[in-house]
KOLPADO-953743 format. One record per residue (C-alpha): residue number from 0; y, x, z. Coordinates in steps of 0.05 Angstrom, whole numbers, plus 32768, in hexadecimal, padded with zeros to 4 digits. Example, Ala and Ser with C-alpha at 12.3 -4.5 7.8 and 13.67 -1.06 7.14 Angstrom:
R | n | v | u | w
R | 0 | 7FA6 | 80F6 | 809C
R | 1 | 7FEB | 8111 | 808F
This chain:
R | n | v | u | w
R | 0 | 8130 | 7FAE | 7E2A
R | 1 | 8155 | 7FCD | 7E67
R | 2 | 813A | 8014 | 7E80
R | 3 | 811D | 8020 | 7EC0
R | 4 | 8145 | 8043 | 7EF8
R | 5 | 8120 | 806F | 7F27
R | 6 | 8146 | 8079 | 7F6E
R | 7 | 8138 | 80B8 | 7F8F
R | 8 | 8152 | 80DA | 7FCD
R | 9 | 8178 | 8118 | 7FD9
R | 10 | 8191 | 8148 | 800F
R | 11 | 81C6 | 816F | 7FE8
R | 12 | 81ED | 8165 | 7FAD
R | 13 | 81EB | 81A3 | 7F7C
R | 14 | 81C9 | 81B9 | 7F45
R | 15 | 8197 | 81DE | 7F76
R | 16 | 8189 | 81A2 | 7FA1
R | 17 | 8165 | 8193 | 7FE9
R | 18 | 813C | 8157 | 7FE3
R | 19 | 80F8 | 813D | 8007
R | 20 | 80BC | 814C | 7FE2
R | 21 | 80B3 | 8104 | 7FBE
R | 22 | 80EE | 8110 | 7F9B
R | 23 | 80D7 | 814E | 7F81
R | 24 | 8094 | 8137 | 7F6D
R | 25 | 80B9 | 80FD | 7F43
R | 26 | 80EA | 8124 | 7F22
R | 27 | 80BA | 815B | 7F0F
R | 28 | 8089 | 811E | 7EF4
R | 29 | 80C4 | 8105 | 7EC5
R | 30 | 80CF | 814A | 7EAB
R | 31 | 8084 | 8153 | 7EA3
R | 32 | 8084 | 810D | 7E72
R | 33 | 80BF | 8113 | 7E5A
R | 34 | 80D6 | 80CA | 7E76
R | 35 | 8117 | 80B3 | 7E65
R | 36 | 811A | 808C | 7EA4
R | 37 | 8163 | 8086 | 7EBC
R | 38 | 8165 | 80B5 | 7F02
R | 39 | 8191 | 809C | 7F39
R | 40 | 8192 | 80CD | 7F6F
R | 41 | 81A2 | 80B6 | 7FBB
R | 42 | 81BF | 80DB | 7FEA
R | 43 | 8199 | 80D7 | 8026
R | 44 | 8191 | 80F1 | 8078
R | 45 | 8157 | 812A | 807F
R | 46 | 812F | 811B | 80BA
R | 47 | 813A | 8156 | 80EA
R | 48 | 80EC | 8159 | 80E5
R | 49 | 80E2 | 8156 | 809C
R | 50 | 80D8 | 818E | 806F
R | 51 | 8105 | 818E | 802F
R | 52 | 80F4 | 81B1 | 7FEB
R | 53 | 8127 | 81D1 | 7FB2
R | 54 | 8129 | 81AF | 7F6A
R | 55 | 8153 | 81D1 | 7F36
R | 56 | 8176 | 818F | 7F14
R | 57 | 8196 | 81AC | 7ED8
R | 58 | 816D | 819D | 7EAB
R | 59 | 8168 | 8148 | 7EC5
R | 60 | 819F | 8115 | 7EAE
R | 61 | 81AF | 80EE | 7EF1
R | 62 | 81E0 | 80CB | 7F14
R | 63 | 81F1 | 80D5 | 7F63
R | 64 | 81FF | 808E | 7F85
R | 65 | 820B | 8080 | 7FCA
R | 66 | 81D0 | 805A | 7FEF
R | 67 | 8206 | 8022 | 7FF4
R | 68 | 8210 | 8012 | 7FAA
R | 69 | 81C7 | 800E | 7F9C
R | 70 | 81B2 | 7FC4 | 7F8A
R | 71 | 819C | 7FA5 | 7FBC
R | 72 | 8153 | 7F9E | 7F98
R | 73 | 8151 | 7FDE | 7F9F
R | 74 | 816B | 7FF2 | 7FE0
R | 75 | 8136 | 7FBF | 7FFB
R | 76 | 8100 | 7FF7 | 7FEB
R | 77 | 80EF | 8036 | 8009
R | 78 | 8107 | 8077 | 7FDB
R | 79 | 80E7 | 808B | 7FA9
R | 80 | 80EE | 8042 | 7F83
R | 81 | 80F4 | 802B | 7F3E
R | 82 | 810E | 7FF2 | 7F2A
R | 83 | 810C | 7FCC | 7EE4
R | 84 | 813A | 7F92 | 7EE7
R | 85 | 815A | 7F74 | 7F1F
R | 86 | 8126 | 7F48 | 7F35
R | 87 | 80E9 | 7F76 | 7F34
R | 88 | 80E8 | 7FBC | 7F62
R | 89 | 80AE | 7FF7 | 7F62
R | 90 | 80A3 | 801C | 7FA2
R | 91 | 806B | 804F | 7FB9
R | 92 | 806F | 8096 | 7F9B
R | 93 | 802E | 8083 | 7F71
R | 94 | 8045 | 8043 | 7F59
R | 95 | 807E | 8063 | 7F49
R | 96 | 8069 | 809D | 7F22
R | 97 | 803A | 8076 | 7EF2
R | 98 | 8074 | 8046 | 7EEC
R | 99 | 8099 | 808C | 7ECB
R | 100 | 805A | 80A0 | 7EA0
R | 101 | 8063 | 8058 | 7E82
R | 102 | 80AD | 8066 | 7E76
R | 103 | 809D | 80AA | 7E58
R | 104 | 80B0 | 80C7 | 7E10
R | 105 | 8085 | 809F | 7DE1
R | 106 | 806E | 80DA | 7DBB
R | 107 | 8051 | 80F5 | 7DFE
R | 108 | 8034 | 80BB | 7E0C
R | 109 | 800C | 80B9 | 7DC5
R | 110 | 7FF0 | 80FE | 7DD7
R | 111 | 7FEC | 810A | 7E21
R | 112 | 800A | 80CF | 7E49
R | 113 | 7FCD | 809E | 7E44
R | 114 | 7F9D | 80D7 | 7E61
R | 115 | 7FD1 | 80E8 | 7E99
R | 116 | 7FC3 | 80A0 | 7EB8
R | 117 | 7F7C | 80AB | 7EAF
R | 118 | 7F38 | 8080 | 7E9A
R | 119 | 7F4E | 803B | 7E8C
R | 120 | 7F90 | 804E | 7EA7
R | 121 | 7F81 | 8050 | 7EF1
R | 122 | 7F97 | 8090 | 7F0C
R | 123 | 7FB2 | 807E | 7F53
R | 124 | 7FB6 | 8037 | 7F42
R | 125 | 7F8C | 8022 | 7F86
R | 126 | 7FB9 | 8022 | 7FC5
R | 127 | 7FB5 | 8055 | 7FF1
R | 128 | 7F9B | 8020 | 802A
R | 129 | 7F5C | 8015 | 7FF5
R | 130 | 7F59 | 8055 | 7FD9
R | 131 | 7F4B | 809E | 7FFC
R | 132 | 7F62 | 80C3 | 7FBE
R | 133 | 7FA1 | 809A | 7FB4
R | 134 | 7FAF | 80A8 | 8006
R | 135 | 7F9E | 80EF | 7FF8
R | 136 | 7FDC | 80F7 | 7FC4
R | 137 | 8009 | 80CC | 7FDC
R | 138 | 8003 | 80C8 | 8029
R | 139 | 7FE0 | 8108 | 803E
R | 140 | 7FF8 | 813E | 8010
R | 141 | 8037 | 8124 | 8013
R | 142 | 803B | 8124 | 805C
R | 143 | 8022 | 8168 | 805D
R | 144 | 805C | 8188 | 8036
R | 145 | 808E | 815A | 805F
R | 146 | 8076 | 8177 | 80A1
R | 147 | 806C | 81BC | 8088
R | 148 | 8097 | 81F7 | 80AE
R | 149 | 80B1 | 822F | 808A
R | 150 | 80C7 | 8246 | 80CA
R | 151 | 8081 | 8257 | 80EA
R | 152 | 8066 | 828A | 80C3
R | 153 | 8039 | 829B | 810A
R | 154 | 800E | 825F | 80F3
R | 155 | 7FD0 | 8277 | 80D2
R | 156 | 7FA9 | 8239 | 80C4
R | 157 | 7FAD | 821C | 8084
R | 158 | 7FC2 | 81D5 | 8077
R | 159 | 7F86 | 81A0 | 807B
R | 160 | 7F9C | 8186 | 803B
R | 161 | 7F8E | 81CD | 8013
R | 162 | 7F54 | 81CD | 8031
R | 163 | 7F37 | 817E | 8027
R | 164 | 7F4F | 818A | 7FD7
R | 165 | 7F29 | 81CA | 7FD4
R | 166 | 7EED | 81A0 | 7FF0
R | 167 | 7EFA | 8170 | 7FB8
R | 168 | 7EF4 | 819B | 7F89
R | 169 | 7EB3 | 81C0 | 7F9B
R | 170 | 7E91 | 8174 | 7F8B
R | 171 | 7E7A | 8155 | 7F52
R | 172 | 7EA9 | 8133 | 7F1F
R | 173 | 7EA1 | 80E2 | 7F34
R | 174 | 7EAE | 80C4 | 7EF1
R | 175 | 7EB5 | 8077 | 7EFC
R | 176 | 7E85 | 8062 | 7EB3
R | 177 | 7E67 | 80AA | 7E99
R | 178 | 7E55 | 808D | 7E5C
R | 179 | 7E91 | 8062 | 7E4E
R | 180 | 7EBF | 809F | 7E5B
R | 181 | 7E9F | 80C7 | 7E2E
R | 182 | 7E9D | 8091 | 7DFC
R | 183 | 7EEA | 8081 | 7E06
R | 184 | 7F0A | 8099 | 7DC0
R | 185 | 7F4A | 80B1 | 7DF4
R | 186 | 7F1C | 80DD | 7E14
R | 187 | 7EF0 | 80EF | 7DD9
R | 188 | 7F0B | 8133 | 7DD3
R | 189 | 7F06 | 814B | 7E1C
R | 190 | 7ECE | 8185 | 7E26
R | 191 | 7EA2 | 815B | 7E62
R | 192 | 7E6F | 8187 | 7E50
R | 193 | 7E78 | 81B8 | 7E8D
R | 194 | 7E42 | 81AC | 7EC1
R | 195 | 7E39 | 81BD | 7F07
R | 196 | 7DF6 | 81CF | 7F2B
R | 197 | 7DDF | 8187 | 7F28
R | 198 | 7DED | 8175 | 7EE9
R | 199 | 7E2D | 814B | 7EF0
R | 200 | 7E75 | 815C | 7ECA
R | 201 | 7E96 | 8193 | 7EF1
R | 202 | 7EDA | 818C | 7F05
R | 203 | 7F0B | 81AC | 7ED5
R | 204 | 7F49 | 8189 | 7EF0
R | 205 | 7F4E | 8156 | 7F30
R | 206 | 7F32 | 811B | 7F16
R | 207 | 7F0A | 8139 | 7EDF
R | 208 | 7F11 | 815C | 7E9A
R | 209 | 7F57 | 8148 | 7E8C
R | 210 | 7F9B | 8149 | 7EB0
R | 211 | 7FB0 | 810E | 7ED5
R | 212 | 7FE9 | 80F6 | 7EFD
R | 213 | 7FC1 | 8107 | 7F3A
R | 214 | 7FC0 | 8157 | 7F20
R | 215 | 800F | 814F | 7F17
R | 216 | 801B | 8137 | 7F62
R | 217 | 7FED | 816D | 7F7F
R | 218 | 8002 | 819F | 7F52
R | 219 | 804C | 819F | 7F6F
R | 220 | 8030 | 819D | 7FB7
R | 221 | 8000 | 81D0 | 7FAA
R | 222 | 8035 | 81FF | 7F7D
R | 223 | 8064 | 81FC | 7FC3
R | 224 | 8029 | 8205 | 7FF1
R | 225 | 800D | 824A | 7FCB
R | 226 | 804E | 826B | 7FC2
R | 227 | 805E | 825C | 800F
R | 228 | 8021 | 8278 | 8024
R | 229 | 8023 | 82B2 | 7FF7
R | 230 | 7FE9 | 82D8 | 8009
R | 231 | 7FB5 | 82E7 | 7FDB
R | 232 | 7F87 | 82E0 | 8012
R | 233 | 7F90 | 8294 | 800C
R | 234 | 7F7C | 8295 | 7FC2
R | 235 | 7F38 | 82A8 | 7FDB
R | 236 | 7F31 | 8274 | 800D
R | 237 | 7F36 | 8241 | 7FDE
R | 238 | 7F1B | 825D | 7F98
R | 239 | 7F12 | 8217 | 7F7B
R | 240 | 7F5A | 8204 | 7F83
R | 241 | 7F76 | 8245 | 7F6D
R | 242 | 7F4E | 8238 | 7F28
R | 243 | 7F67 | 81FB | 7F22
R | 244 | 7FAD | 8215 | 7F35
R | 245 | 7FA7 | 8243 | 7EF8
R | 246 | 7F8B | 8218 | 7EC5
R | 247 | 7FCB | 81E5 | 7ED8
R | 248 | 7FF5 | 8221 | 7ECF
R | 249 | 7FD9 | 8229 | 7E84
R | 250 | 7FEA | 81E4 | 7E72
R | 251 | 8029 | 81E2 | 7E48
R | 252 | 8051 | 81A9 | 7E67
R | 253 | 8040 | 81C9 | 7EAC
R | 254 | 8061 | 820D | 7E92
R | 255 | 80A1 | 81E7 | 7E77
R | 256 | 80B2 | 81C6 | 7EBC
R | 257 | 80A3 | 8200 | 7EE9
R | 258 | 80EA | 820C | 7EE6
R | 259 | 810A | 81D4 | 7F08
R | 260 | 80D8 | 81EC | 7F47
R | 261 | 8101 | 822A | 7F63
R | 262 | 80D0 | 824C | 7F9A
R | 263 | 80E0 | 827F | 7FD4
R | 264 | 80A9 | 829E | 7FEC
R | 265 | 8097 | 82AA | 803B
R | 266 | 8098 | 82F9 | 8034
R | 267 | 8073 | 82F6 | 8081
R | 268 | 803B | 82CD | 8067
R | 269 | 800D | 8310 | 804D
R | 270 | 800B | 832F | 8094
R | 271 | 7FE9 | 82F3 | 80AC
R | 272 | 7F9C | 82E7 | 80A8
R | 273 | 7F9A | 8298 | 808E
R | 274 | 7F62 | 8268 | 80A4
R | 275 | 7F48 | 822E | 807E
R | 276 | 7F42 | 81F1 | 80B3
R | 277 | 7EFC | 81CE | 80B2
R | 278 | 7EF8 | 8194 | 8090
R | 279 | 7EC0 | 8168 | 806D
R | 280 | 7EA3 | 817F | 802E
R | 281 | 7EA7 | 8141 | 8006
R | 282 | 7ECE | 8125 | 7FCC
R | 283 | 7F0B | 80F9 | 7FD9
R | 284 | 7EF0 | 80C9 | 7FAA
R | 285 | 7EC1 | 80BB | 7FE1
R | 286 | 7EC8 | 8075 | 7FFA
R | 287 | 7EE1 | 8074 | 8040
R | 288 | 7EAE | 805F | 8076
R | 289 | 7EE3 | 8041 | 80A1
R | 290 | 7EF7 | 8010 | 8066
R | 291 | 7EDF | 7FC5 | 806D
R | 292 | 7EA6 | 7FB3 | 803C
R | 293 | 7E9D | 7F69 | 804A
R | 294 | 7E51 | 7F79 | 8028
R | 295 | 7E4B | 7FAA | 8053
R | 296 | 7E63 | 7F89 | 809F
R | 297 | 7E5B | 7FB3 | 80D5
R | 298 | 7E2C | 7F80 | 8103
R | 299 | 7E39 | 7F8A | 8153
R | 300 | 7E02 | 7F77 | 8180
R | 301 | 7E00 | 7F42 | 81A4
R | 302 | 7E0D | 7F4E | 81E1
R | 303 | 7E44 | 7F86 | 81D3
R | 304 | 7E6C | 7F42 | 81B4
R | 305 | 7E59 | 7F18 | 81FB
R | 306 | 7E75 | 7F52 | 8223
R | 307 | 7EAB | 7F4D | 8205
R | 308 | 7EB4 | 7EFF | 8205
R | 309 | 7EAC | 7EFE | 8251
R | 310 | 7EE9 | 7F33 | 8252
R | 311 | 7F0A | 7EFC | 8237
R | 312 | 7EF5 | 7ED4 | 825F
R | 313 | 7F0F | 7EF9 | 829A
R | 314 | 7F52 | 7EF7 | 827D
R | 315 | 7F5A | 7EAC | 828A
R | 316 | 7F8B | 7EA0 | 824B
R | 317 | 7F91 | 7E62 | 822E
R | 318 | 7F71 | 7E64 | 81EC
R | 319 | 7F8A | 7E1A | 81D1
R | 320 | 7F9C | 7E11 | 818E
R | 321 | 7FD3 | 7DE6 | 8176
R | 322 | 7FCC | 7DA4 | 8151
R | 323 | 7FF5 | 7D99 | 8109
R | 324 | 8031 | 7DB9 | 812C
R | 325 | 8056 | 7DB1 | 80EE
R | 326 | 803F | 7D66 | 80E5
R | 327 | 801A | 7D52 | 80A5
R | 328 | 8033 | 7D63 | 8061
R | 329 | 8008 | 7D54 | 801E
R | 330 | 8024 | 7D6F | 7FE1
R | 331 | 8022 | 7D43 | 7F9F
R | 332 | 8004 | 7D73 | 7F71
R | 333 | 800F | 7D47 | 7F33
R | 334 | 8062 | 7D54 | 7F43
R | 335 | 8056 | 7DA0 | 7F44
R | 336 | 8056 | 7DCD | 7EFF
R | 337 | 8018 | 7DDF | 7EE0
R | 338 | 8029 | 7E2D | 7EEA
R | 339 | 8039 | 7E23 | 7F35
R | 340 | 7FF3 | 7E03 | 7F49
R | 341 | 7FBC | 7E34 | 7F54
R | 342 | 7F9F | 7E1D | 7F16
R | 343 | 7FD5 | 7E35 | 7EED
R | 344 | 7FC8 | 7E7C | 7F0F
R | 345 | 7F84 | 7E78 | 7EF0
R | 346 | 7F61 | 7E65 | 7F2A
R | 347 | 7F14 | 7E4E | 7F22
R | 348 | 7F07 | 7E04 | 7F23
R | 349 | 7ED8 | 7E0C | 7F57
R | 350 | 7F1A | 7E29 | 7F8A
R | 351 | 7F49 | 7DFA | 7F75
R | 352 | 7F49 | 7DC4 | 7FA7
R | 353 | 7F3C | 7DFB | 7FE1
R | 354 | 7F74 | 7E24 | 7FC9
R | 355 | 7FA2 | 7DEB | 7FC8
R | 356 | 7F94 | 7DD3 | 8011
R | 357 | 7F9C | 7E1D | 802B
R | 358 | 7FE2 | 7E20 | 7FFE
R | 359 | 7FF3 | 7DD6 | 801A
R | 360 | 7FE7 | 7DF8 | 8063
R | 361 | 800F | 7E33 | 8053
R | 362 | 804C | 7E07 | 8031
R | 363 | 8054 | 7DD9 | 806D
R | 364 | 8076 | 7E07 | 80A2
R | 365 | 80A0 | 7E26 | 806E
R | 366 | 80B8 | 7DEB | 8052
R | 367 | 80CA | 7DD2 | 8097
R | 368 | 80E5 | 7E15 | 80B4
R | 369 | 810C | 7E35 | 8070
R | 370 | 8155 | 7E26 | 8064
R | 371 | 817F | 7E2A | 8028
R | 372 | 8191 | 7E74 | 8019
R | 373 | 8155 | 7E8D | 8039
R | 374 | 812F | 7ECD | 8022
R | 375 | 80DD | 7EBB | 8028
R | 376 | 80B4 | 7EF8 | 801D
R | 377 | 8064 | 7EEB | 8003
R | 378 | 8046 | 7F29 | 8025
R | 379 | 8005 | 7F3B | 7FFD
R | 380 | 8017 | 7F04 | 7FCD
R | 381 | 7FE2 | 7F13 | 7F95
R | 382 | 7FF0 | 7EF1 | 7F57
R | 383 | 801B | 7EBF | 7F7A
R | 384 | 7FFD | 7E80 | 7F8B
R | 385 | 8028 | 7E75 | 7FC8
R | 386 | 806B | 7E99 | 7FBA
R | 387 | 806D | 7E7A | 7F71
R | 388 | 8061 | 7E37 | 7F97
R | 389 | 8094 | 7E43 | 7FD0
R | 390 | 80C6 | 7E58 | 7F9A
R | 391 | 80BD | 7E19 | 7F75
R | 392 | 80BD | 7DE8 | 7FAA
R | 393 | 80FA | 7E15 | 7FCB
R | 394 | 8131 | 7E21 | 7F8F
R | 395 | 8169 | 7E2F | 7FC4
R | 396 | 8142 | 7E6B | 7FDF
R | 397 | 812B | 7EB1 | 7FC4
R | 398 | 80E0 | 7EBD | 7FC1
R | 399 | 80CB | 7F02 | 7FC7
R | 400 | 8086 | 7F15 | 7FAA
R | 401 | 806C | 7F4F | 7FC7
R | 402 | 802E | 7F6E | 7FB1
R | 403 | 8011 | 7FB3 | 7FA3
R | 404 | 7FDF | 7F9F | 7F68
R | 405 | 8003 | 7FA3 | 7F22
R | 406 | 7FD9 | 7F76 | 7EFB
R | 407 | 7FD9 | 7F44 | 7F33
R | 408 | 802B | 7F4A | 7F36
R | 409 | 8025 | 7F40 | 7EE9
R | 410 | 8008 | 7EFD | 7EE4
R | 411 | 803A | 7EE8 | 7F1B
R | 412 | 806F | 7EF8 | 7EED
R | 413 | 8053 | 7ED7 | 7EAF
R | 414 | 804F | 7E95 | 7EE2
R | 415 | 8095 | 7E9D | 7EF7
R | 416 | 80B3 | 7EA4 | 7EB4
R | 417 | 808A | 7E6A | 7E96
R | 418 | 80A6 | 7E3B | 7ED2
R | 419 | 80E9 | 7E5F | 7EC0
R | 420 | 80EC | 7E6E | 7F08
R | 421 | 8136 | 7E9A | 7F25
R | 422 | 8127 | 7E9D | 7F6A
R | 423 | 80F0 | 7ECE | 7F65
R | 424 | 80ED | 7F17 | 7F78
R | 425 | 80AF | 7F47 | 7F66
R | 426 | 80A7 | 7F86 | 7F94
R | 427 | 8073 | 7FAE | 7F79
R | 428 | 805D | 7FD2 | 7FBC
R | 429 | 8037 | 7FD4 | 7FFD
R | 430 | 8058 | 7FB1 | 8034
R | 431 | 806D | 7FEB | 805F
R | 432 | 8099 | 8004 | 801F
R | 433 | 80BA | 7FC5 | 8021
R | 434 | 8102 | 7FCE | 8055
R | 435 | 8126 | 7F8F | 8041
R | 436 | 8141 | 7F57 | 8065
R | 437 | 8122 | 7F14 | 8064
R | 438 | 811A | 7ED3 | 8093
R | 439 | 80D8 | 7EB9 | 8084
R | 440 | 8091 | 7EE2 | 807A
R | 441 | 8057 | 7EBC | 8060
R | 442 | 8011 | 7EDC | 8050
R | 443 | 7FD5 | 7EB5 | 8040
R | 444 | 7F8D | 7EDC | 8046
R | 445 | 7FB2 | 7F1F | 8051
R | 446 | 7F76 | 7F4D | 8060
R | 447 | 7F64 | 7F68 | 80A6
R | 448 | 7FA6 | 7F94 | 80C3
R | 449 | 7FD4 | 7F7A | 808B
R | 450 | 7FDC | 7F3B | 80AC
R | 451 | 7FF1 | 7F60 | 80E7
R | 452 | 801B | 7F96 | 80C0
R | 453 | 803C | 7F4E | 80A6
R | 454 | 8049 | 7F38 | 80E9
R | 455 | 8060 | 7F78 | 8103
R | 456 | 808C | 7F7D | 80CF
R | 457 | 80B2 | 7F2D | 80D4
R | 458 | 80B5 | 7F44 | 8121
R | 459 | 80E0 | 7F79 | 810A
R | 460 | 8112 | 7F5A | 80E2
R | 461 | 8119 | 7F1C | 810F
R | 462 | 80EE | 7EF2 | 80DB
R | 463 | 80BE | 7EBB | 80E3
R | 464 | 8080 | 7EC2 | 80CF
R | 465 | 8049 | 7E93 | 80B1
R | 466 | 8004 | 7EB2 | 80AB
R | 467 | 7FB9 | 7EA3 | 809E
R | 468 | 7F8F | 7EDB | 80AE
R | 469 | 7F57 | 7EF9 | 808D
R | 470 | 7F1F | 7F34 | 8093
R | 471 | 7F1C | 7F31 | 80E3
R | 472 | 7EEE | 7F68 | 80DC
R | 473 | 7F0D | 7F97 | 80B5
R | 474 | 7F46 | 7FA6 | 80F2
R | 475 | 7F50 | 7FEE | 8104
R | 476 | 7F81 | 8014 | 8121
R | 477 | 7FB2 | 803A | 80F3
R | 478 | 7FF4 | 8060 | 80F9
R | 479 | 801C | 8027 | 80FA
R | 480 | 7FF4 | 7FFA | 812B
R | 481 | 7FBB | 7FFB | 8154
R | 482 | 7F8D | 7FC7 | 8178
R | 483 | 7F8C | 7F9E | 81A8
R | 484 | 7FD5 | 7F88 | 818A
R | 485 | 7FE8 | 7F64 | 81CC
R | 486 | 8002 | 7F89 | 8212
R | 487 | 7FC9 | 7F4E | 8237
R | 488 | 7F99 | 7F67 | 8203
R | 489 | 7F9A | 7FB2 | 8208
R | 490 | 7F99 | 7FAB | 8255
R | 491 | 7F57 | 7F90 | 8254
R | 492 | 7F36 | 7FA6 | 8212
R | 493 | 7F1E | 7FEE | 81F8
R | 494 | 7F2A | 7FEF | 81A8
R | 495 | 7EE0 | 7FEF | 81A6
R | 496 | 7ED4 | 7FAD | 81CE
R | 497 | 7F04 | 7F90 | 81A4
R | 498 | 7EE5 | 7FA2 | 8168
R | 499 | 7EAC | 7F7A | 817E
R | 500 | 7ED2 | 7F3D | 8179
R | 501 | 7EF4 | 7F4D | 8133
R | 502 | 7EB2 | 7F55 | 8119
R | 503 | 7E96 | 7F1F | 813F
R | 504 | 7ECC | 7EF6 | 811D
R | 505 | 7EB5 | 7EFB | 80DB
R | 506 | 7E76 | 7ED7 | 80E8
R | 507 | 7E8C | 7E96 | 80D4
R | 508 | 7E5C | 7E87 | 809B
R | 509 | 7E4A | 7E3A | 80A4
R | 510 | 7E48 | 7E02 | 80D7
R | 511 | 7DF9 | 7E09 | 80DA
R | 512 | 7DFA | 7E51 | 80E8
R | 513 | 7DF0 | 7E64 | 812C
R | 514 | 7E2B | 7E9D | 812F
R | 515 | 7E63 | 7E70 | 810E
R | 516 | 7E7B | 7E53 | 814F
R | 517 | 7E7C | 7E95 | 8171
R | 518 | 7EA3 | 7EB3 | 8131
R | 519 | 7ED4 | 7E7B | 8139
R | 520 | 7EDD | 7E8B | 8181
R | 521 | 7EEF | 7ED1 | 8171
R | 522 | 7F19 | 7EBF | 813C
R | 523 | 7F3E | 7E96 | 8170
R | 524 | 7F3A | 7EDA | 81A2
R | 525 | 7F59 | 7F04 | 816C
R | 526 | 7F8F | 7ED5 | 8153
R | 527 | 7FAA | 7EC8 | 819F
R | 528 | 7FAF | 7F0D | 81A8
R | 529 | 7FDF | 7F11 | 8168
R | 530 | 8006 | 7ED4 | 8189
R | 531 | 800C | 7EFA | 81CA
R | 532 | 8022 | 7F33 | 81A3
R | 533 | 805C | 7F07 | 8186
R | 534 | 806F | 7EE8 | 81C1
R | 535 | 807A | 7F2D | 81E1
R | 536 | 80B5 | 7F2F | 81AF
R | 537 | 80D9 | 7EED | 81BD
R | 538 | 80B3 | 7EC1 | 8189
R | 539 | 8099 | 7E77 | 8195
R | 540 | 8051 | 7E7B | 8171
R | 541 | 802E | 7E45 | 8155
R | 542 | 7FDA | 7E50 | 814A
R | 543 | 7FB3 | 7E16 | 8123
R | 544 | 7F80 | 7E06 | 80EF
R | 545 | 7F8B | 7DFA | 80AB
R | 546 | 7F83 | 7DB3 | 8099
R | 547 | 7F51 | 7DA7 | 8086
R | 548 | 7F2A | 7DDE | 80A6
R | 549 | 7EEC | 7DDE | 806C
R | 550 | 7F25 | 7DF9 | 803A
R | 551 | 7F19 | 7E43 | 8052
R | 552 | 7EE7 | 7E63 | 8086
R | 553 | 7F25 | 7E8D | 809E
R | 554 | 7F4D | 7E4E | 80AE
R | 555 | 7F78 | 7E67 | 80E3
R | 556 | 7FCA | 7E5C | 80DA
R | 557 | 8002 | 7E86 | 8102
R | 558 | 8043 | 7E71 | 8106
R | 559 | 806B | 7E98 | 812C
R | 560 | 80C4 | 7E86 | 8133
R | 561 | 80F1 | 7EAD | 8156
R | 562 | 810B | 7E90 | 8195
R | 563 | 8154 | 7E96 | 8177
R | 564 | 813D | 7E72 | 8136
R | 565 | 8113 | 7E3F | 8157
R | 566 | 8157 | 7E1C | 8176
R | 567 | 8164 | 7E12 | 812B
R | 568 | 8125 | 7DFB | 8113
R | 569 | 8111 | 7DCC | 8147
R | 570 | 80C8 | 7DD8 | 8138
R | 571 | 80AA | 7DCB | 8179
R | 572 | 80C1 | 7D7B | 816E
R | 573 | 808A | 7D75 | 8144
């Protein structure tokens, strides 16, 4: 079996090397769990606003390669990333670190490696969009270290991330299932008898009674922070963090790895009076109140919806839907191998026909617009229902299945192996970590803003997009995009007024419900905004309904073609 390769950015080539914080955390983790993964260091350009950190490379075995020497499948993702073979790449700090733990020294895995991945191996498995805890470890804390400036000792307020972790450690431990945890043989020897004043288990480490991968990430960052802000006063401001830090320093594996983290203390820091920023006193396991939960929908007042609908009416823009813009097409499912069908993807019988109809609608424009040699990305691919079918139907195209859930992608890999398809690549990462070039991007029911991220990424790559949106009610601003999308809508709508429409768009229950007609009208408005947004970048966009409309409650289809590609495809002739 081929050993995995990890690709890491560095800013200088020397034993005492300058590197981004992600590289420092990754190398520390490799040393901590005695992983024999192949280390490939990529000399990279440091951003002017980004802080770099020292790492001692003398105890690592590594290879330095130029960025243009990286294999294509690795260069298509942001660093750090891990490749298992030429068909599979993983990106995103937490995903990379989980893979490193799995490739650790077998002796280490038997003793402590399994615990490092947490109860049921789920530590940092959820993506940062779904988990506040993953977001804290992978995004928030890392951004703190990236933006931290050593050159401003006069700044007396400590980083917000330090305050948030201190609050987290003050909260009771939240175990998924305490009884199962205590009965699990792997954790049987752990002391979870420590209780706080509420009678619940007390924090020993960041996630409970033993060190997990989360502790490793947080330790490297806190080690740098606590040594940079060296005043003893800081330890009094964050006593629980200091207690956790001392406990981490007593771990034999941590002690073994400390030498690779050379530090320079900020001598001026002792003269400052530091303050801790005010943050919400809550566990970082707490559910994100902004996260969309279909069972707890935010129902807006009818008068608010009607006000927003009137604003749309006053805009006097066309909301006309296209009628089967790519003609009629029915797949002969009896000609398609079992493992390329929804049934082969273990879909329940009750959903088979509707899933077949959905896939047929998405395949139609792909088959019409794709050319031999094209690269097609199935974003948020899940277990590969759409991407695998396209790969079978278009053997002369390369199909990328991009999905952040490891289990889903593993199911897709098994199906591809059974079909003996050689034109499928697998990328386990969030779509914002994928930076490769492609010709067509597809997404079937990518939740909420994921549809807009797909469309935005396709526009950036001048690629065709073919999307069936979902979960309109979860649309909300993020660091990558804002709502409304188009300039026309931005000129008439505030974000709140727009949100009334997006929430109402999810009220497409059934034809007998009085809200359904209004819900579909709001769906059309939201997707028209998406259409207008793409048209600002020179796209010809079709907005149509799936056929039959009953195959799904979220039955819109958006197909966008860059006008410089439209000439060659003649899609408008249909």
